[in-house]
C-alpha positions as CSV (number, residue, x, y, z in Angstrom):
1,X,-16.2,25.0,-59.7
2,X,-17.3,27.0,-62.7
3,X,-16.0,24.2,-65.0
4,X,-18.1,21.6,-63.0
5,X,-21.2,23.8,-63.4
6,X,-20.6,24.2,-67.1
7,X,-20.2,20.5,-67.4
8,X,-23.4,19.8,-65.6
9,X,-25.2,22.4,-67.7
10,X,-23.9,20.8,-70.9
11,X,-24.9,17.4,-69.8
12,X,-28.4,18.6,-68.9
13,X,-28.8,20.3,-72.2
14,X,-27.7,17.2,-74.1
15,X,-30.2,15.0,-72.2
16,X,-33.0,17.6,-72.9
17,X,-32.2,17.7,-76.7
18,X,-32.1,13.9,-76.8
19,X,-35.4,13.6,-75.0
20,X,-37.0,16.2,-77.2
21,X,-35.8,14.4,-80.3
22,X,-37.1,11.1,-78.9
23,X,-40.6,12.6,-78.5
24,X,-40.6,13.9,-82.0
25,X,-39.4,10.8,-83.8
26,X,-39.7,7.4,-82.2
27,X,-37.7,5.7,-84.9
28,X,-34.5,7.3,-83.5
29,X,-34.8,5.6,-80.2
30,X,-31.8,3.3,-80.6
31,X,-29.6,6.2,-81.5
32,X,-30.8,8.2,-78.5
33,X,-30.1,5.3,-76.2
34,X,-26.6,5.1,-77.6
35,X,-26.1,8.8,-77.2
36,X,-27.2,8.7,-73.6
37,X,-24.8,5.9,-72.8
38,X,-21.9,7.6,-74.6
39,X,-22.5,10.9,-73.0
40,X,-22.6,9.4,-69.5
41,X,-19.4,7.4,-69.9
42,X,-17.6,10.4,-71.6
43,X,-18.6,12.7,-68.8
44,X,-17.4,10.2,-66.3
45,X,-14.0,10.1,-67.9
46,X,-13.9,13.9,-68.2
47,X,-14.5,14.1,-64.5
48,X,-11.8,11.6,-63.7
49,X,-9.3,13.4,-66.0
50,X,-10.2,16.7,-64.4
51,X,-9.7,15.3,-60.9
52,X,-6.3,13.8,-61.9
53,X,-5.2,17.1,-63.4
54,X,-6.1,19.0,-60.3
55,X,-4.3,16.6,-58.0
56,X,-1.1,16.7,-60.2
57,X,-1.1,20.5,-60.3
58,X,-1.5,20.7,-56.5
59,X,1.1,17.9,-55.9
60,X,-1.2,15.7,-53.9
61,X,-2.2,18.3,-51.3
62,X,-4.7,17.0,-48.8
63,X,-7.9,17.9,-50.6
64,X,-11.3,16.4,-49.9
65,X,-10.9,13.5,-52.4
66,X,-7.6,12.6,-50.9
67,X,-9.0,12.6,-47.3
68,X,-12.1,10.6,-48.4
69,X,-9.8,8.1,-50.1
70,X,-7.8,7.9,-46.9
71,X,-10.9,7.0,-44.9
72,X,-11.9,4.3,-47.3
73,X,-8.4,2.9,-47.3
74,X,-8.4,2.9,-43.5
75,X,-11.6,0.7,-43.6
76,X,-10.1,-1.5,-46.3
77,X,-6.9,-2.0,-44.4
78,X,-8.7,-3.0,-41.2
79,X,-10.7,-5.6,-43.0
80,X,-7.8,-6.9,-45.1
81,X,-5.5,-7.3,-42.0
82,X,-8.0,-9.8,-40.5
83,X,-7.4,-12.2,-43.4
84,X,-3.6,-11.5,-43.6
85,X,-3.8,-10.1,-47.1
86,X,-2.3,-6.9,-48.4
87,X,-5.4,-5.1,-49.7
88,X,-3.9,-3.8,-52.9
89,X,-6.9,-4.9,-54.8
90,X,-8.9,-2.4,-52.7
91,X,-6.3,0.4,-52.4
92,X,-5.7,0.9,-56.1
93,X,-9.3,1.3,-57.2
94,X,-10.0,3.6,-54.3
95,X,-7.0,5.8,-55.0
96,X,-7.9,5.9,-58.7
97,X,-11.7,6.3,-58.7
98,X,-12.1,8.3,-55.5
99,X,-8.9,10.3,-55.3
100,X,-8.5,10.6,-59.0
101,X,-4.9,9.5,-59.1
102,X,-3.3,8.0,-62.2
103,X,-2.5,4.3,-62.1
104,X,1.2,4.7,-61.7
105,X,0.9,7.0,-58.6
106,X,-1.8,4.8,-57.1
107,X,0.4,1.7,-57.5
108,X,3.4,3.3,-55.8
109,X,1.2,4.5,-52.9
110,X,-0.4,1.1,-52.6
111,X,3.0,-0.6,-52.2
112,X,3.7,1.6,-49.2
113,X,0.2,1.1,-47.8
114,X,0.4,-2.7,-48.1
115,X,3.9,-2.5,-46.4
116,X,2.5,-0.5,-43.5
117,X,-0.3,-2.9,-42.9
118,X,1.9,-6.0,-43.2
119,X,4.4,-4.5,-40.7
120,X,1.6,-4.3,-38.1
121,X,0.5,-7.9,-38.9
122,X,4.0,-9.3,-38.6
123,X,4.8,-7.4,-35.4
124,X,1.6,-8.7,-33.9
125,X,2.0,-12.3,-35.0
126,X,5.6,-12.5,-33.9
127,X,4.5,-11.9,-30.3
128,X,1.7,-14.4,-30.4
129,X,2.1,-18.0,-29.3
130,X,-1.0,-20.2,-29.8
131,X,-1.7,-22.9,-27.3
132,X,-3.9,-24.5,-30.0
133,X,-0.7,-25.4,-32.0
134,X,1.4,-26.4,-29.0
135,X,2.6,-22.9,-28.1
136,X,4.2,-22.3,-31.5
137,X,4.1,-19.2,-33.6
138,X,1.2,-18.8,-36.0
139,X,3.6,-17.9,-38.7
140,X,4.7,-21.0,-40.6
141,X,8.2,-20.1,-41.8
142,X,8.5,-23.3,-43.8
143,X,5.5,-22.5,-46.0
144,X,6.9,-19.0,-46.4
145,X,10.3,-20.4,-47.5
146,X,8.7,-22.8,-49.9
147,X,6.4,-20.2,-51.4
148,X,8.2,-16.8,-51.4
149,X,10.8,-17.5,-54.1
150,X,8.3,-18.9,-56.5
151,X,5.8,-16.1,-55.8
152,X,8.4,-13.5,-56.6
153,X,9.3,-15.3,-59.8
154,X,5.6,-15.6,-60.7
155,X,5.1,-11.9,-60.2
156,X,7.9,-11.1,-62.7
157,X,6.3,-13.5,-65.3
158,X,2.9,-12.1,-64.6
159,X,4.1,-8.5,-65.2
160,X,5.4,-9.5,-68.6
161,X,2.0,-11.1,-69.4
162,X,0.3,-7.9,-68.2
163,X,2.2,-5.8,-70.6
164,X,1.4,-8.1,-73.5
165,X,-2.3,-8.9,-72.8
166,X,-5.0,-6.5,-73.9
167,X,-6.9,-4.7,-71.1
168,X,-10.2,-6.5,-71.9
169,X,-8.6,-9.9,-71.5
170,X,-7.0,-9.0,-68.2
171,X,-10.3,-7.7,-66.9
172,X,-12.2,-10.8,-67.9
173,X,-9.6,-13.2,-66.4
174,X,-9.5,-11.2,-63.2
175,X,-13.2,-11.2,-62.8
176,X,-13.5,-14.9,-63.5
177,X,-10.7,-16.1,-61.3
178,X,-11.4,-13.8,-58.3
179,X,-15.1,-14.7,-58.5
180,X,-14.1,-18.4,-58.3
181,X,-11.8,-17.8,-55.4
182,X,-14.5,-15.8,-53.6
183,X,-17.0,-18.6,-54.1
184,X,-14.5,-21.2,-52.8
185,X,-13.6,-19.1,-49.8
186,X,-17.2,-18.6,-48.8
187,X,-17.9,-22.3,-49.1
188,X,-14.8,-23.0,-47.0
189,X,-15.9,-20.5,-44.4
190,X,-19.4,-22.0,-44.2
191,X,-18.0,-25.5,-43.8
192,X,-15.7,-24.4,-41.0
193,X,-18.6,-22.5,-39.4
194,X,-20.7,-25.7,-39.3
195,X,-17.8,-27.7,-37.8
196,X,-17.2,-25.0,-35.1
197,X,-21.0,-25.0,-34.3
198,X,-20.9,-28.8,-33.8
199,X,-17.8,-28.6,-31.7
200,X,-19.2,-25.8,-29.5
201,X,-22.5,-27.7,-29.1
202,X,-20.6,-30.9,-28.1
203,X,-18.5,-28.9,-25.5
204,X,-21.7,-27.4,-24.0
205,X,-23.2,-30.8,-23.7
206,X,-20.1,-32.1,-22.0
207,X,-20.0,-29.2,-19.6
208,X,-16.5,-28.2,-20.8
209,X,-17.4,-25.2,-22.8
210,X,-16.0,-22.4,-20.6
211,X,-12.7,-24.2,-20.0
212,X,-12.2,-25.4,-23.6
213,X,-13.1,-22.0,-25.0
214,X,-10.1,-20.4,-23.3
215,X,-7.8,-23.2,-24.5
216,X,-8.8,-23.3,-28.1
217,X,-9.3,-19.6,-28.8
218,X,-7.0,-18.9,-31.7
219,X,-4.9,-15.7,-32.1
220,X,-5.0,-15.2,-28.3
221,X,-1.7,-16.8,-27.6
222,X,-0.2,-17.4,-24.2
223,X,-0.1,-14.6,-21.6
224,X,3.1,-13.5,-20.1
225,X,6.3,-12.1,-21.5
226,X,6.4,-11.6,-25.2
227,X,9.2,-14.0,-26.5
228,X,9.7,-13.7,-30.2
229,X,11.2,-17.2,-30.7
230,X,12.3,-16.3,-34.3
231,X,14.0,-19.1,-36.2
232,X,16.9,-16.9,-37.3
233,X,18.3,-19.4,-39.8
234,X,15.0,-19.5,-41.7
235,X,14.6,-15.7,-41.4
236,X,18.1,-15.3,-42.7
237,X,17.3,-17.4,-45.8
238,X,14.1,-15.3,-46.4
239,X,16.2,-12.1,-46.1
240,X,18.7,-13.6,-48.6
241,X,15.9,-14.3,-51.0
242,X,14.6,-10.8,-50.7
243,X,18.0,-9.3,-51.3
244,X,18.7,-11.6,-54.3
245,X,15.5,-10.7,-56.1
246,X,15.7,-7.1,-55.2
247,X,19.3,-6.8,-56.6
248,X,18.2,-8.4,-59.9
249,X,15.3,-5.9,-60.1
250,X,17.6,-2.9,-59.4
251,X,20.3,-4.0,-61.9
252,X,17.8,-4.8,-64.6
253,X,15.5,-1.8,-64.1
254,X,12.1,-1.5,-65.8
255,X,11.2,-1.3,-69.4
256,X,11.6,2.5,-69.4
257,X,15.3,2.1,-68.5
258,X,14.9,3.2,-64.8
259,X,17.5,1.3,-62.8
260,X,20.9,1.7,-61.1
261,X,22.8,0.6,-64.2
262,X,22.7,1.8,-67.8
263,X,21.1,-1.2,-69.4
264,X,19.2,-0.9,-72.6
265,X,15.5,-1.5,-71.9
266,X,14.4,-4.9,-73.2
267,X,17.8,-5.5,-74.6
268,X,19.9,-8.7,-74.3
269,X,21.3,-7.8,-70.9
270,X,17.7,-6.9,-69.7
271,X,16.4,-10.4,-70.6
272,X,19.5,-12.2,-69.3
273,X,19.1,-10.5,-65.9
274,X,15.4,-11.3,-65.9
275,X,16.0,-15.0,-66.6
276,X,18.4,-15.2,-63.6
277,X,15.3,-15.2,-61.4
278,X,14.4,-18.7,-62.6
279,X,17.5,-20.5,-61.3
280,X,17.3,-18.3,-58.1
281,X,13.8,-19.5,-57.4
282,X,14.7,-23.1,-58.3
283,X,17.7,-23.2,-56.0
284,X,16.0,-21.7,-53.0
285,X,12.9,-24.0,-53.4
286,X,15.0,-27.1,-54.0
287,X,17.0,-26.4,-50.9
288,X,13.9,-26.2,-48.8
289,X,12.4,-29.3,-50.4
290,X,15.5,-31.3,-49.4
291,X,15.1,-30.3,-45.7
292,X,13.5,-33.0,-43.6
293,X,11.6,-30.7,-41.3
294,X,9.8,-28.8,-44.0
295,X,6.1,-29.1,-42.8
296,X,5.3,-28.6,-39.2
297,X,2.2,-30.3,-37.8
298,X,0.8,-27.0,-36.4
299,X,0.1,-25.6,-39.8
300,X,-2.4,-28.1,-41.1
301,X,-5.6,-29.8,-40.1
302,X,-4.9,-33.2,-38.4
303,X,-6.3,-35.2,-41.3
304,X,-3.9,-33.6,-43.8
305,X,-0.7,-33.8,-41.7
306,X,0.3,-37.4,-42.5
307,X,-0.4,-37.1,-46.2
308,X,1.8,-34.1,-46.7
309,X,4.6,-35.5,-44.5
310,X,4.7,-39.0,-46.0
311,X,4.2,-38.2,-49.6
312,X,7.2,-36.3,-51.0
313,X,5.6,-34.8,-54.1
314,X,2.9,-33.2,-52.0
315,X,5.4,-30.7,-50.8
316,X,5.4,-29.2,-54.3
317,X,1.9,-28.0,-53.7
318,X,3.1,-24.8,-51.9
319,X,5.6,-23.6,-54.4
320,X,3.2,-24.5,-57.2
321,X,0.4,-22.4,-55.6
322,X,2.8,-19.6,-54.9
323,X,4.0,-19.5,-58.6
324,X,0.3,-19.5,-59.8
325,X,-0.6,-16.8,-57.3
326,X,2.4,-14.7,-58.3
327,X,1.7,-15.0,-62.0
328,X,-1.9,-14.0,-61.6
329,X,-1.0,-11.2,-59.2
330,X,1.4,-9.8,-61.8
331,X,-1.1,-10.1,-64.6
332,X,-3.8,-8.4,-62.5
333,X,-1.5,-5.8,-61.0
334,X,-2.1,-6.8,-57.4
335,X,-0.2,-8.6,-54.7
336,X,-0.1,-12.4,-54.5
337,X,-1.4,-12.5,-50.9
338,X,-5.0,-12.1,-51.9
339,X,-4.7,-15.0,-54.3
340,X,-2.6,-17.5,-52.3
341,X,-4.7,-17.1,-49.2
342,X,-7.8,-19.0,-50.6
343,X,-5.4,-21.6,-52.1
344,X,-3.8,-22.3,-48.7
345,X,-7.2,-22.6,-47.1
346,X,-8.3,-25.0,-49.9
347,X,-5.5,-27.5,-49.1
348,X,-6.3,-27.5,-45.4
349,X,-4.0,-25.0,-43.8
350,X,-5.7,-23.6,-40.6
351,X,-7.2,-20.1,-41.0
352,X,-5.1,-18.6,-38.2
353,X,-1.9,-19.9,-39.8
354,X,-3.0,-18.9,-43.3
355,X,-3.6,-15.3,-42.2
356,X,-0.3,-15.0,-40.2
357,X,1.8,-16.7,-42.9
358,X,0.2,-14.7,-45.8
359,X,0.8,-11.4,-44.0
360,X,4.4,-12.5,-43.4
361,X,5.0,-13.2,-47.2
362,X,3.2,-10.0,-48.2
363,X,5.6,-8.0,-46.0
364,X,8.6,-9.3,-48.1
365,X,7.0,-8.7,-51.5
366,X,5.5,-5.3,-50.7
367,X,8.6,-4.0,-49.0
368,X,10.6,-5.0,-52.0
369,X,8.3,-2.9,-54.3
370,X,8.3,0.1,-51.9
371,X,12.1,-0.1,-51.6
372,X,12.5,0.0,-55.4
373,X,10.1,2.9,-55.7
374,X,12.2,4.9,-53.2
375,X,15.5,4.0,-54.8
376,X,14.4,4.9,-58.3
377,X,13.2,8.4,-57.2
378,X,9.6,8.1,-56.2
379,X,7.5,11.3,-56.1
380,X,5.2,12.1,-53.2
381,X,7.2,10.0,-50.7
382,X,5.8,12.0,-47.8
383,X,2.2,11.3,-48.8
384,X,3.1,7.6,-49.2
385,X,4.5,7.5,-45.7
386,X,1.3,9.1,-44.2
387,X,-0.8,6.5,-46.0
388,X,1.4,3.8,-44.7
389,X,1.0,5.0,-41.1
390,X,-2.8,5.1,-41.6
391,X,-2.8,1.5,-42.8
392,X,-0.5,0.5,-40.0
393,X,-3.0,1.8,-37.4
394,X,-5.9,0.4,-39.3
395,X,-4.4,-3.1,-39.4
396,X,-3.7,-3.1,-35.7
397,X,-7.3,-2.0,-35.1
398,X,-8.5,-4.8,-37.4
399,X,-6.4,-7.4,-35.6
400,X,-7.6,-6.3,-32.1
401,X,-11.3,-6.4,-33.2
402,X,-10.8,-9.8,-34.8
403,X,-9.1,-11.1,-31.7
404,X,-11.9,-9.9,-29.5
405,X,-14.5,-11.5,-31.8
406,X,-12.8,-14.9,-31.9
407,X,-12.4,-14.7,-28.1
408,X,-16.1,-14.1,-27.6
409,X,-17.5,-16.5,-30.2
410,X,-14.6,-19.0,-30.5
411,X,-14.8,-19.1,-34.3
412,X,-11.7,-19.0,-36.5
413,X,-13.9,-19.1,-39.6
414,X,-14.3,-15.3,-39.1
415,X,-10.9,-15.1,-40.7
416,X,-12.1,-16.9,-43.8
417,X,-15.1,-14.7,-44.1
418,X,-12.9,-11.5,-43.9
419,X,-10.9,-12.9,-46.8
420,X,-14.0,-13.5,-48.7
421,X,-15.3,-9.9,-48.1
422,X,-12.0,-8.4,-49.3
423,X,-12.0,-10.6,-52.4
424,X,-15.6,-9.8,-53.3
425,X,-15.0,-6.1,-52.9
426,X,-11.9,-6.3,-55.0
427,X,-13.7,-8.2,-57.7
428,X,-16.3,-5.4,-58.0
429,X,-13.9,-2.5,-57.8
430,X,-11.1,-3.8,-60.0
431,X,-13.6,-5.1,-62.6
432,X,-15.4,-1.8,-62.7
433,X,-12.1,0.1,-63.0
434,X,-10.9,-2.3,-65.8
435,X,-14.2,-2.0,-67.6
436,X,-13.9,1.8,-67.6
437,X,-10.4,1.6,-69.0
438,X,-11.6,-0.8,-71.7
439,X,-14.4,1.6,-72.7
440,X,-12.0,4.5,-72.9
441,X,-9.7,2.6,-75.2
442,X,-12.7,1.6,-77.3
443,X,-14.1,5.2,-77.6
444,X,-10.7,6.6,-78.3
445,X,-10.0,4.1,-81.0
446,X,-6.9,2.7,-79.3
447,X,-5.4,-0.6,-80.3
448,X,-7.0,-3.3,-78.2
449,X,-5.1,-6.4,-79.3
450,X,-2.0,-8.2,-77.9
451,X,1.1,-6.0,-77.5
452,X,4.9,-6.4,-77.3
453,X,6.1,-6.5,-73.7
454,X,8.5,-3.7,-74.5
């Protein structure tokens, strides 16, 4: 407390001296402006460093910043669950800027928080059968099978790029791409909103509104006993994909040599194990592309079904989008769910199916990260579990609220708007966080060019 008062007093004295100098000599105005900016940014970084030091000394005890970050994460998880995305783009900035955690600790906690939220989404969607899609599950296991291997491969490639790219380049790319995705998602939501308005108006005119509203309400499912109806063969393949990639990660370890085997970081064996992911993703994706029942009619809008069923190469759109989303997610340090969701909406996948399928894929990717953190000796595991439970409850609450809203208004476009909100908030928070890191490197005189991945 005394340090904070001393900091405030020093800052006030600096501002007073600068103002006094400005009144005595107008020609020094540019220098004064620069000093004001430098002092403000430097004080910001000193405060963040002080917060991080305090939290590390107290080993993440539940102080006021931690509780406040937990409240913000609860709100973020409830909004993210509506769109079926993990929410890592919100969790990491909140834990870093509000709670004052370092990036490594925030990333590990975020993996558990995303896993907790995705577990709630998967449990909910497994029990839902939508009459709008012929009583089928909202989760499209075929899209998940086509996308998951390439997404995991893309994340690995993106992480390498993240290590080599300078911070300023990563921040610029993130801001541009996510701003574009947010814009496309908003436009998609507005188009769907107009279509739903026309449909509701037509139903009112035909006198069928009340009956049709109950039939077409998405995410409501059919009442009665909860039958999972899980395609165990496809689920088994997904689990096999999860185990294969997880085994490669554990054998290889990270660039600091943390793994279950004694492999030289960034040595020959390290890169050989890393390259094994390419044939793994290729084999699993090729196996799914050879199956005849790849794309089910319930996943797409009616006008897109025939095109994707009759034209073979169009099936490559899903693994291609997953690879792109994985690479960008690895570069930006967030999960691929936030990036693949607007891409699926763009190619015509229904919003309900997009949300359910994305949350299903996020579960596999986030649980793999959380498992690796635990196996490699993660600190603060008890705090991570508490945050995961908080996000689990928040996600269930978000799904219930969304279900009620769609039941009342009959608009699946609410899912698209929830995705847009999360992406817009992530753009602002992650860009701000990246800009602060770039400024710190600039002030400290650190190297800001391309680096070696090891």
